[in-house]
C-alpha positions in Angstrom: -38.7 -128.6 -289.9 -35.9 -128.2 -287.2 -35.5 -124.9 -286.2 -32.0 -124.0 -284.7 -31.9 -124.7 -280.6 -30.4 -122.2 -278.8 -28.3 -123.2 -275.7 -29.6 -122.6 -272.2 -29.7 -118.9 -270.9 -28.2 -118.6 -267.5 -30.2 -119.8 -264.9 -28.7 -118.1 -261.3 -31.2 -120.8 -259.4 -29.1 -123.5 -259.8 -25.4 -124.0 -258.2 -23.8 -123.7 -255.2 -24.7 -120.5 -254.8 -28.1 -121.0 -254.7 -30.1 -118.0 -252.8 -33.4 -118.7 -251.5 -36.1 -115.9 -250.0 -38.9 -116.0 -247.8 -41.9 -115.5 -249.3 -43.2 -112.0 -249.2 -46.1 -111.9 -247.4 -45.5 -114.5 -244.4 -42.3 -112.3 -244.5 -44.4 -109.0 -243.4 -47.0 -110.9 -241.3 -44.0 -112.4 -239.3 -42.1 -109.2 -238.8 -45.7 -106.9 -238.1 -46.5 -110.2 -235.8 -43.3 -109.9 -234.0 -43.2 -106.4 -233.7 -46.7 -106.3 -232.0 -45.9 -108.8 -229.6 -43.2 -106.9 -228.2 -44.7 -103.9 -228.0 -47.2 -105.6 -225.8 -44.4 -107.2 -223.7 -43.1 -103.7 -223.1 -46.5 -102.1 -222.4 -47.0 -105.1 -219.9 -43.4 -104.4 -218.1 -43.9 -100.7 -218.3 -47.2 -101.0 -217.1 -46.2 -103.0 -214.2 -44.0 -100.7 -213.4 -46.1 -97.8 -213.5 -48.8 -99.8 -211.3 -45.9 -100.0 -208.8 -46.2 -96.5 -207.6 -50.3 -96.1 -207.9 -52.1 -95.9 -205.1 -55.5 -94.9 -204.7 -55.5 -93.8 -200.8 -54.9 -89.9 -200.9 -53.2 -90.3 -197.2 -50.5 -92.5 -198.3 -47.6 -91.6 -200.7 -46.1 -94.4 -202.4 -43.4 -94.0 -204.9 -42.6 -96.3 -207.8 -40.1 -99.3 -207.7 -36.9 -99.1 -208.8 -36.2 -99.6 -212.7 -33.5 -101.9 -212.3 -36.0 -105.2 -212.6 -37.8 -103.9 -215.4 -35.0 -103.2 -217.1 -33.8 -106.5 -217.3 -36.7 -107.5 -218.4 -37.1 -104.8 -221.3 -33.8 -106.1 -222.1 -34.5 -109.5 -222.6 -36.9 -108.4 -224.9 -34.4 -106.5 -227.0 -32.4 -109.8 -226.9 -35.1 -111.8 -228.1 -35.7 -109.3 -231.1 -32.3 -109.6 -232.2 -32.2 -113.5 -232.2 -35.2 -113.2 -234.3 -33.3 -111.0 -236.2 -30.7 -113.8 -237.0 -33.4 -116.2 -237.7 -35.2 -114.1 -240.2 -31.1 -113.3 -241.9 -30.5 -117.0 -242.0 -34.4 -117.6 -243.7 -34.1 -114.7 -245.7 -36.9 -112.9 -244.4 -35.6 -109.2 -245.1 -38.7 -107.5 -243.7 -38.5 -109.5 -240.4 -34.7 -108.7 -240.0 -35.2 -105.0 -240.8 -38.4 -104.7 -238.5 -36.4 -107.1 -235.5 -33.6 -104.6 -235.8 -35.4 -101.5 -235.4 -37.2 -103.1 -232.2 -34.0 -104.4 -230.8 -32.1 -100.9 -231.2 -35.5 -98.9 -229.7 -34.9 -101.3 -227.0 -31.5 -100.7 -226.3 -32.5 -96.6 -226.5 -35.2 -97.4 -224.1 -33.0 -99.5 -221.7 -30.4 -97.2 -221.7 -32.3 -94.5 -221.1 -34.2 -95.9 -218.4 -30.5 -97.1 -216.5 -29.6 -92.9 -216.7 -32.9 -92.2 -215.3 -32.8 -94.9 -212.5 -28.8 -93.9 -211.8 -30.2 -90.0 -211.4 -32.6 -90.8 -209.0 -30.3 -93.4 -206.8 -27.9 -90.2 -206.9 -30.5 -87.3 -206.1 -32.0 -89.9 -203.3 -28.3 -90.4 -201.8 -27.5 -86.6 -201.7 -31.0 -85.8 -200.4 -32.8 -88.1 -198.9 -35.7 -86.5 -197.9 -36.0 -85.5 -201.4 -39.8 -86.0 -203.4 -39.5 -90.3 -204.3 -37.0 -90.8 -202.2 -38.3 -93.4 -198.9 -35.5 -94.9 -197.8 -34.6 -98.4 -197.7 -38.3 -100.1 -197.8 -38.1 -99.3 -201.4 -34.8 -101.4 -202.5 -32.8 -97.6 -201.6 -29.4 -98.4 -200.0 -28.8 -96.8 -196.3 -25.3 -94.8 -196.0 -24.4 -95.8 -192.8 
C-alpha cells in the first residue's frame, strides 16, 4: 500500500541565510576562561602598581608610581576584551560576547576612574607640593619653573 507523501517541511538550516552557532559548552568555557585571564592580568597590573609604593623600611617614605602607564596596560586588556567580543560574535558564541562586553565595560570604568584619581592627585600636588604623597620630580611629577 502506497501512502501519500507530504512535501518537505520548511528547513531553516538550508539556504543563504544559514546561521551557525558555537557549541554551548565550548562557548561557556571560552567565555569563563577569557574572563579569568583578564582578571588575572588586571590583578597583576594593579598589583605591580601597589608594590611600587610598598617598602618595608620604616625610615623611608615611598609613594606609588603615577598610574598612567598602569592605566594604559589596563586599557590594553580592555581593547583585547573588545576584540575577543567581536571575534566571538562572528563565531556565534553569544555567551562569550556578553562576557567580553561586560569585561570591556568594567575595564573602561576602571580606567576612567583611575584617570580621574591620577588627575586629582597631580592637581593636588601642583597646588600644594608639600602634601602627603607628593614627592616632586623624582617620581615623575612635573616641576613648576
